[in-house]
C-alpha positions in Angstrom: 5.2 -15.2 16.8 5.2 -19.0 16.2 6.8 -20.3 13.0 6.7 -23.9 11.9 8.4 -25.6 9.0 6.6 -28.9 8.4 5.2 -31.4 6.0 1.5 -31.0 6.4 -2.0 -31.4 5.0 -4.5 -28.5 5.1 -8.3 -28.6 5.4 -10.6 -25.6 5.2 -14.3 -25.3 5.9 -16.2 -22.0 5.8 -17.6 -19.9 3.0 -16.3 -22.7 0.8 -14.3 -25.9 1.3 -10.8 -26.8 0.2 -8.2 -29.5 0.6 -4.5 -29.2 0.2 -2.5 -32.4 0.0 0.7 -33.3 1.7 3.6 -30.9 1.1 6.4 -28.9 2.8 5.2 -25.5 4.0 5.8 -22.6 6.4 3.1 -21.9 9.0 3.1 -18.5 10.8 0.9 -17.8 13.8 0.8 -14.3 15.0 -0.2 -13.0 18.5 -3.3 -11.3 17.1 -4.6 -14.7 15.8 -3.6 -14.3 12.2 -2.7 -17.7 10.7 -0.8 -18.0 7.5 0.3 -21.0 5.4 3.0 -20.4 2.7 4.1 -22.8 0.0 7.6 -22.5 -1.5 6.3 -20.3 -4.3 4.3 -17.1 -4.8 3.9 -14.2 -2.4 0.5 -14.8 -1.0 -0.4 -17.5 1.6 -2.1 -20.5 0.1 -4.4 -20.6 3.1 -5.0 -18.1 5.9 -7.2 -16.9 8.7 -7.5 -13.2 9.7 -6.6 -11.5 13.1 -9.0 -12.4 15.8 -9.1 -16.1 15.0 -8.7 -18.6 17.9 -5.8 -21.1 17.5 -5.5 -24.4 19.4 -3.6 -27.7 19.0 -4.8 -31.2 19.5 -3.7 -34.8 18.8 -5.6 -37.1 16.6 -4.5 -40.7 16.1 -0.9 -39.8 16.9 -0.8 -36.7 14.6 -0.7 -33.1 15.8 -3.4 -30.9 14.4 -3.4 -27.1 14.4 -6.9 -25.7 14.4 -7.8 -22.1 13.7 -11.4 -21.0 14.2 -13.0 -17.8 13.1 -16.4 -17.1 14.6 -18.0 -14.6 12.3 -18.3 -15.8 9.6 -17.7 -19.3 10.8 -14.5 -20.6 9.3 -12.3 -23.5 10.4 -8.7 -24.1 9.1 -7.0 -27.3 10.2 -3.4 -28.3 9.5 -2.2 -31.9 10.1 1.5 -31.9 11.0 2.8 -35.1 9.4 6.5 -34.2 10.0 7.9 -31.2 11.7 11.3 -29.9 10.7 11.6 -26.8 12.8 9.5 -24.8 15.3 10.6 -21.4 16.4 8.9 -19.1 19.0 9.9 -15.4 19.0 8.5 -12.7 21.3 8.5 -9.8 18.8 8.6 -6.2 20.0 7.1 -4.0 17.3 4.9 -1.1 18.2 5.2 0.9 15.0 2.5 1.7 12.4 3.4 1.8 8.7 4.3 5.3 7.6 4.4 5.6 3.8 7.4 7.7 2.8 7.2 9.9 -0.3 3.4 9.6 -0.6 1.4 12.1 -2.7 0.0 13.5 0.6 3.6 14.2 1.7 4.3 15.8 -1.7 1.4 18.1 -1.3 2.6 19.1 2.2 6.0 19.8 0.8 4.6 22.0 -2.0 2.5 24.0 0.6 5.7 24.6 2.6 7.8 25.3 -0.5 5.5 26.6 -3.3 8.6 27.9 -5.2 9.2 24.2 -6.1 6.5 24.8 -8.7 7.5 28.3 -9.8 8.2 31.7 -8.3 5.0 33.4 -7.2 2.9 30.3 -7.0 0.4 30.3 -4.2 -1.3 27.0 -3.2 -4.8 27.6 -1.9 -6.6 24.2 -1.5 -5.5 20.6 -1.0 -7.7 17.8 -2.2 -10.3 20.2 -3.6 -13.5 18.5 -4.7 -14.7 19.5 -8.1 -17.4 18.0 -10.4 -15.0 15.7 -12.1 -13.0 14.4 -9.1 -10.6 15.7 -6.5 -7.8 18.1 -7.4 -4.5 17.4 -5.5 -3.7 21.1 -5.2 -5.5 24.1 -6.5 -3.7 27.5 -6.4 -2.9 30.7 -8.3 0.2 31.9 -10.2 1.8 35.3 -9.8 -0.7 36.7 -12.5 -3.7 35.4 -10.6 -4.5 32.5 -13.0 -6.0 29.4 -11.5 -3.5 26.5 -11.4 -4.3 22.8 -11.1 -1.5 20.5 -9.7 -1.8 16.7 -10.3 0.8 15.0 -8.1 2.4 11.6 -8.8 5.1 10.1 -6.5 6.3 7.8 -9.3 6.8 8.2 -13.1 3.7 9.8 -14.5 1.9 8.1 -17.4 -0.8 8.8 -19.9 -3.5 8.2 -17.3 -2.1 11.0 -15.1 -2.2 13.5 -18.1 -5.7 12.5 -18.9 -6.7 13.0 -15.3 -5.2 16.5 -15.3 -6.8 17.4 -18.6 -10.3 16.5 -17.2 -9.8 18.8 -14.2 -8.5 21.7 -16.3 -11.4 21.4 -18.8 -14.0 21.2 -16.0 -12.6 24.4 -14.3 -12.4 26.3 -17.6 -16.1 26.3 -17.7 -16.1 28.7 -14.8 -12.7 30.4 -15.0 -11.2 32.2 -18.0 -7.6 31.0 -17.6 -6.7 27.7 -16.0 -3.2 26.1 -16.1 -2.6 22.5 -15.5 0.7 21.2 -14.1 1.7 17.6 -13.7 4.1 17.2 -10.8 6.2 14.0 -10.7 9.8 12.7 -10.5 9.6 11.8 -14.2 7.4 11.2 -17.3 6.8 8.4 -19.8 7.5 9.4 -23.4 3.8 9.1 -24.2 2.8 11.3 -21.3 5.3 14.0 -22.4 3.8 14.1 -25.9 0.2 14.3 -24.6 1.1 17.1 -22.2 2.6 19.1 -25.1 -0.4 18.4 -27.3 -2.9 19.5 -24.7 -0.9 22.6 -23.6 -0.3 21.3 -20.1 2.9 21.7 -18.1 5.3 19.5 -16.2 7.4 20.1 -13.1 10.0 17.6 -12.0 9.8 17.1 -8.2 11.1 14.3 -6.1 8.8 13.0 -3.3 10.3 13.8 0.2 12.4 11.3 2.0 12.0 10.7 5.7 15.1 10.7 7.9 16.0 7.4 9.5 16.4 7.3 13.2 18.2 4.5 15.2 16.0 2.4 17.4 16.7 -0.1 20.1 17.3 -3.7 19.0 17.0 -7.0 20.7 20.4 -8.7 21.4 21.7 -10.9 18.6 24.3 -13.5 18.3 26.3 -11.7 15.7 
């Protein structure tokens, strides 16, 4: 990975055109061709090229120019390096893919393995069950044989989550005599709690699963 701290100008020509005047910025060039230019504010890069772009450097009238070319669609990003403060080159070893911990899919898997988290006698039957009004996270039956709809949220559940659960329950009631709706989340907003009580729906407090951390090899450091 190549990182450059420099005073630079930026020119873009592609689906549109843009010019960025002289300023201090951070330029990051990744091995896959991704090219990012960050200003000293905001999270997103002010200019960027996606992976697969071809990066080169050339000299024009005594000024170094970084040139990133994307072929389809044709886009060209040029950076004039007026003054370079720091250049760092780092061979990064990173072969991992992002694994979202505590996702709603992992919550569903946890409920299937431990249905008593919902209540004694609960039996989960389907995961991501398609019905006319959307996809139910978990569809199951309670100990009395009643149909149970679970709506899972890995964070604090709000009014939208309750409304979503209500739609699923009402849709299934057209075909089944008794349908229970249970919102499963770590916590509720005050508004969601009131709406649940008003609609005769239920709530189960369940924390999303946490993945264990395993030590991995590290490159040698100075400290």
